[in-house]
C-alpha positions, 0 to 999 in steps of 0.5 A: 447533506448525507455521509461518506460511508467506507468500505473496505476488506479489513476495518482497523482504525487505529486507536491514536496516532502511533499504532499504525504499522508501514504504509499508512492507509489505515490512518488515511482512511482514518482522517478522512472520516473522523473529519467527515463524520462517516462509517467505516464498513467491512471485515471484522477479521473474526470467522464464525462457523455458521454466517449470521449476517450481524454485525457489531457497531462501535467507535473506534479512534473517533471512527463509527464503524460496522463489522462483520464477521466470516465462515472461515470457508469464505476467508479460505476462498474470498481472501486467502484465495480469490483476493490474496491468490489470484487478483494480487500476484495478478496486479503485481505482474507475478502471473507464475505465484496466479493460482485460481480455481473455481471456488476461490472466484465462487468466494469472492462473488459469496462475499460481495453478496454478504456485503451488499446485502449487510451494508444496504440498510445502512445507506442513506438516501444522499449518503456517499459509498466509497469502496475501497481496494481489490477486495469489492471490485464487484460491490457496486455491481451489487449494490446496484442490482438492490436499487441504490443509486446513489453515487458508489467510486471504488479506490484502487490502491495496487497496481492496475495491470496491462492488458495483456497480464489482466488477459490471462484472468479467465473471466476477466470480462467479468471482473471489469464490466464490474467497474463500470457500476461504479460512479467513478473508479480512483488509480494510484498512477497515471499509468494505471489508469491508462491500463485500463482504459486500453484494457477497455478500449481493445477488449471491450471497444469503450468509448473514451470522452474528455476528462477520463469517462469512459463508456462501454456495457450501456454504462460509465464510469469516469477513471482518473488518478487520485495518488494519495498521501500521508497525513503528514501534520499528524505525522509530524505530530508523530515525530515530536512523541516521546516514543519517536525520541526514544527510539531515534536515540535508540537506533543511533547510539546501537549504529556505534558512528555507521550509517544506516541504510533502511528497509521498512516493509511488509514481508511480500514478493511486491516489495523485492526484498530479495532484489534489496538483500542481493544489491545490498551485497554486491554493495558490500562484494565491491566495495570493502572500504565500507565494510564496519563502515555501514549496516542495513537494518529491515523491517518486513513485518509478516503477513499472510502468513497461511499463504503458500508463496509466503512461506516460501518467501520468509524462508528464502530471507532467513536463507540470505540474511543469514548468508550475506552474515556469515560471510561479511559479519566480525565479532563486532559488526553485523552488516545485515540487521532482519527483524520481523516484529512490528513496529508502532507508528511513533517508533518507526518515524524516531527510526526513520529519522535516525536514517540515513539510507531509505529504500525503497524498493518494491516490483511494483507498488501502488503508492507507497506510503513508507517512501513518504514517511521516511521522508517527513522524518527528515530532520531539515538540518541533516536528512537522510537520502530516499532511495526509489524503485520506478516502479513505485507509484510514489515515483511518478511525483517524488522524481529528486529521489535515486530513482531506481530499477529494483531487478538490477542489483547494480543500480540498486547499490550504487545509488545507496553509493551515491547516497551514502557519500551525497554532499549536505546541499544536495541532499537538502535541495534534494528533501526540501522538494521532496518533503514539498511534495509530500505536505502538498499531496497528502491525505485531505488532497486524496479525499478531497479531491476523489470526494468532489469528482464523486459528487459531481460523477 
């Protein structure tokens, strides 16, 4: 039997189970590859003056990785350009932030071609190829051009936009056509899958058969939802670590008897951080009796600092957090703790466990594994409450959370207040159902279902 080859923009398996930060995708892929003894191929994150196509092979955290360096122009046009200034905002419904330049498109195609040419010699006749995310949509097309007949699957970790949104992208038809070089496409939610099929049927007159088989461009691809999960067993072990316990104790001491409302995200406009801060401010304004009895801790790890939209977002959040603390803080109470530094996964586990409310309120999200990590970290005897955006992929399955509209500050404010006052019996009942879902829909199930379907494609 052949190997599983995972291809992604960045290759970052953690050297140990503690180092993953918010999100957990690296943990999910690494767990899959360790079990299947596969290969992880992608960009090293390093740039060179002149592209050579040379790879470096190494073992990281029990995973064999193959790393490719790109040119600075590649990083600018493919990664910062088409991936993060064009596709990312578009797929998250932020058409106001989409930047489209021909050089971005050219860089995107060029890097996918380079990935295909470099990966080609590593592919065995029976290997399964599993391509990850929006950076590499054209990769299967480039591999097919070079004679690869292996089964190739694609998984999209972010939302697939509605047809009306996607059609605003210049040359959107070419992007969709490239997906038909795959044997199988996986989406986080049924809604995302339906959006893809809707576009294919209405814009390219695709024919849809039972089981999600979509035929267009004289090709057939199976489209299906495969909701990703976390490595629940591994996370439970992480909770037992010295670092997790130390951070739990640290946070309990820091709370000084107050209740903690927690958010853990990458610093990204898709996460709804401005709206979250506004909702918290509304909570404070409408409920003076809560003053000095709670605080909000928002961990927002910086990302994509060289993209203007992220620089602007950080500046706005700095301003808003300062305004909230300036208006409500007292000499011994800071209502909003806003932190931009990253934390290890084991440290986050302890922070999660000490929280009374977990705020996961993105404006759009593919899944959001932080929601699942928060649930997995809770004390069964006294669990916290998850407040979850209706636009997070996780909301499709985690219905026992307090589901909110992240665009409504009143909706979020009321949910936080409800969670803070929720009786223990209700908190335990909601948590037990959520935890059962996290354990059942874990990363092993995600991997096994996707790979089994790809083999049968």
